[in-house]
VEXVEX-301838 format. One line per 10 residues: number of its first residue (from 1); their letters; for each residue x, y, z of C-alpha. Coordinates in steps of 0.2 Angstrom, whole numbers. Layout:
N
NUM> A> X:Y:Z | ... .
//
This chain:
329
1> XXXXXXXXXX> -181:294:124 | -163:295:124 | -149:290:137 | -149:273:133 | -133:261:131 | -130:244:127 | -118:235:139 | -108:219:140 | -109:219:158 | -94:231:162 .
11> XXXXXXXXXX> -96:243:176 | -104:261:173 | -91:267:184 | -72:271:180 | -61:256:179 | -48:257:193 | -32:247:191 | -22:241:206 | -3:246:206 | 8:233:201 .
21> XXXXXXXXXX> 23:239:211 | 27:229:227 | 33:245:235 | 16:253:233 | 0:248:243 | -9:234:236 | -24:245:234 | -27:258:221 | -24:276:226 | -37:289:222 .
31> XXXXXXXXXX> -36:307:225 | -49:315:236 | -53:333:229 | -60:339:244 | -46:337:257 | -32:331:245 | -30:315:254 | -27:298:245 | -41:286:247 | -40:267:242 .
41> XXXXXXXXXX> -50:252:238 | -47:242:254 | -39:224:253 | -54:212:253 | -64:223:242 | -67:226:224 | -77:236:213 | -94:231:208 | -97:224:191 | -110:237:187 .
51> XXXXXXXXXX> -119:250:196 | -136:258:191 | -137:272:204 | -127:278:219 | -110:284:222 | -97:276:212 | -79:274:220 | -68:287:213 | -80:296:204 | -91:304:216 .
61> XXXXXXXXXX> -88:322:223 | -80:314:239 | -72:300:230 | -80:287:243 | -92:275:234 | -100:258:234 | -89:242:233 | -91:224:234 | -84:212:248 | -72:200:239 .
71> XXXXXXXXXX> -75:184:248 | -94:185:253 | -100:196:238 | -108:208:252 | -111:226:246 | -100:239:255 | -106:256:258 | -93:268:266 | -97:277:282 | -88:294:281 .
81> XXXXXXXXXX> -101:307:285 | -115:312:295 | -128:305:283 | -119:288:280 | -117:287:300 | -136:289:301 | -139:275:288 | -128:263:298 | -137:268:314 | -153:264:306 .
91> XXXXXXXXXX> -148:247:300 | -142:243:318 | -159:248:324 | -167:237:313 | -157:221:316 | -154:225:334 | -163:210:342 | -168:219:359 | -178:207:369 | -182:222:381 .
101> XXXXXXXXXX> -191:232:368 | -210:232:369 | -220:220:358 | -226:234:345 | -208:239:343 | -202:221:340 | -216:217:327 | -212:233:318 | -193:228:316 | -197:210:313 .
111> XXXXXXXXXX> -207:215:298 | -196:228:293 | -182:216:291 | -191:207:278 | -192:222:267 | -173:227:267 | -157:219:263 | -150:209:277 | -137:219:288 | -121:209:290 .
121> XXXXXXXXXX> -112:222:302 | -97:232:297 | -81:229:286 | -66:239:292 | -53:246:281 | -38:247:292 | -27:257:281 | -40:271:278 | -47:269:296 | -65:269:288 .
131> XXXXXXXXXX> -80:257:290 | -91:250:277 | -109:245:280 | -110:226:274 | -127:222:265 | -132:206:257 | -132:206:238 | -150:202:235 | -145:197:217 | -132:184:223 .
141> XXXXXXXXXX> -143:168:217 | -148:176:200 | -140:177:182 | -145:189:168 | -150:202:181 | -161:217:178 | -161:230:191 | -171:246:193 | -168:260:207 | -184:271:211 .
151> XXXXXXXXXX> -182:285:223 | -199:287:232 | -208:303:237 | -209:320:229 | -200:327:244 | -182:322:243 | -173:334:254 | -172:331:273 | -176:343:289 | -157:349:289 .
161> XXXXXXXXXX> -156:353:271 | -150:371:267 | -162:383:258 | -150:381:243 | -151:361:244 | -170:362:245 | -172:372:230 | -160:361:220 | -170:346:225 | -186:354:220 .
171> XXXXXXXXXX> -180:359:204 | -171:343:200 | -186:334:193 | -201:344:187 | -213:330:187 | -210:324:205 | -227:331:212 | -236:322:198 | -227:306:200 | -221:305:218 .
181> XXXXXXXXXX> -206:294:212 | -191:296:201 | -182:283:191 | -163:284:195 | -156:271:184 | -161:254:177 | -152:239:168 | -162:225:160 | -157:209:151 | -164:210:133 .
191> XXXXXXXXXX> -169:192:130 | -170:195:111 | -153:202:109 | -144:193:125 | -137:210:130 | -139:221:144 | -147:239:141 | -143:253:153 | -154:267:157 | -146:281:166 .
201> XXXXXXXXXX> -151:296:177 | -155:307:162 | -168:294:156 | -176:294:173 | -179:313:172 | -188:311:156 | -202:300:164 | -219:308:165 | -236:302:170 | -239:298:151 .
211> XXXXXXXXXX> -224:287:149 | -221:280:167 | -230:263:163 | -220:262:146 | -204:263:157 | -210:249:169 | -215:238:154 | -198:241:146 | -189:236:162 | -200:220:165 .
221> XXXXXXXXXX> -198:216:146 | -218:215:145 | -218:201:157 | -235:203:168 | -229:189:180 | -214:200:185 | -225:215:186 | -237:206:196 | -224:200:209 | -217:218:210 .
231> XXXXXXXXXX> -235:224:214 | -237:210:228 | -220:215:235 | -225:234:235 | -241:229:244 | -231:222:258 | -220:238:260 | -237:248:260 | -244:237:273 | -228:240:284 .
241> XXXXXXXXXX> -230:259:282 | -249:259:287 | -249:246:301 | -231:249:309 | -224:266:304 | -236:276:313 | -227:292:321 | -210:283:319 | -200:288:304 | -200:299:288 .
251> XXXXXXXXXX> -190:290:274 | -184:305:263 | -174:302:248 | -175:283:250 | -177:271:237 | -184:254:231 | -173:242:222 | -182:230:210 | -172:215:204 | -176:200:193 .
261> XXXXXXXXXX> -167:186:184 | -165:168:182 | -161:157:197 | -142:151:197 | -142:132:192 | -140:119:205 | -141:100:206 | -158:102:213 | -166:111:198 | -178:102:187 .
271> XXXXXXXXXX> -174:105:169 | -192:103:165 | -197:119:175 | -205:133:165 | -198:150:165 | -208:157:178 | -201:143:191 | -184:148:186 | -186:167:187 | -183:176:203 .
281> XXXXXXXXXX> -190:193:208 | -185:204:223 | -190:220:229 | -181:229:244 | -181:246:252 | -164:254:252 | -155:270:256 | -158:276:273 | -147:291:275 | -161:303:276 .
291> XXXXXXXXXX> -173:293:289 | -179:305:302 | -191:304:316 | -209:308:311 | -216:319:324 | -229:330:315 | -239:316:305 | -248:300:310 | -240:292:293 | -226:295:282 .
301> XXXXXXXXXX> -238:303:269 | -224:308:257 | -217:290:255 | -235:283:254 | -240:295:240 | -225:290:229 | -227:272:233 | -246:273:229 | -242:281:212 | -229:268:208 .
311> XXXXXXXXXX> -241:254:212 | -254:263:201 | -243:263:185 | -237:246:188 | -255:240:189 | -257:251:173 | -243:241:164 | -250:224:171 | -266:229:161 | -258:234:145 .
321> XXXXXXXXX> -248:217:146 | -265:208:148 | -274:217:134 | -259:212:122 | -261:194:127 | -279:194:124 | -276:202:107 | -264:188:102 | -276:174:107 .
//
C-alpha cells in the first residue's frame, strides 16, 4: 500500500515561524479563512513535533489546531465551537471529584479516568480569548515513540449531524461496516533503519479485513509482546463499556490511541534489563467531541462492535507472530 513516508521527526503540519519584529505580536499570525480574523499561537505554547491525526494548527478549515504547552508538555486542544465545548464538558465530568454522587457513578468515573489521558484543566490564551483543554502527554516518558490513532465504530456521525454530513461519513470508508474501525494515522520507529515511518489517512482508507492484521503487525514491528499488551489494555476498555457504560453514553467518532517506545533513561534504570523491561506501551481512549447520552440502547453497541473487531485482528496478529517464532526455532 502507498501513502507512506519516512520522517526525520519533523511535524506533518506546516512549519510556522514566529515574527522577529518587536512591533508585532510575539506569536505567529494566521488568517482564519472562515471569518477573516487573525489567530495566533499563544505565548506559552508551541507546535507539536509531529502529529499523526487531528486538526493541525493553521492547516485545518477553521485554522485552530492541537498545540503543546511549552513548560509542562501538556497537549492543548482548542475550545472554539459546540463540539470542542462538549469535549471539555465531558473531561470535566470524568475528573470532577463529586463526593455527593452515588457509588455507581463514582465507580464508573474512577475506572474511566484510568482509560483516558489525565485532564489538567484549561490553558487560557488572553490575546485570542480562547481556552485550550490541557491533557497529559502520554508519551512524555518515552523515546523513539510509535503512535497509532484508530477511530472506533462503524457509525461516525452524531445525532446532530445533517443529512449531508451523514452521507459523507457513510461514504468516507467503504469497509467501515466490515471492520468497525478505521486507522486515521500511524507513525512507527523502524529499529532496522533507525528512522520514523509515517502512514497517513489515505493509508488507513486502504485497510480491509484482509490486511488489517498486517497493518497492526507493521505498527508493532512484529513484536508479540507489544501486541499482547495492547490486547490486555483493550480488554480493560471493553470491561468498562460492559460493566459501567450501561445506558450512559454513546461514543461516536471517538478514537483509541496506541503508543509504545523505550523508557527514558534515569539513574534508577538497570543497564542489564532486557528490551521488554525497557519498553513502555500505553493505550488511551481519546476524542470525545461526539459523546452523547445513550437513551435507546443498553450498551454502546456501535463502539463495542468496532472494539471487538479490533481485538480480533490484534489476536490474529499475535498468532502470526507466534507462528513465525515457532518456524524460526
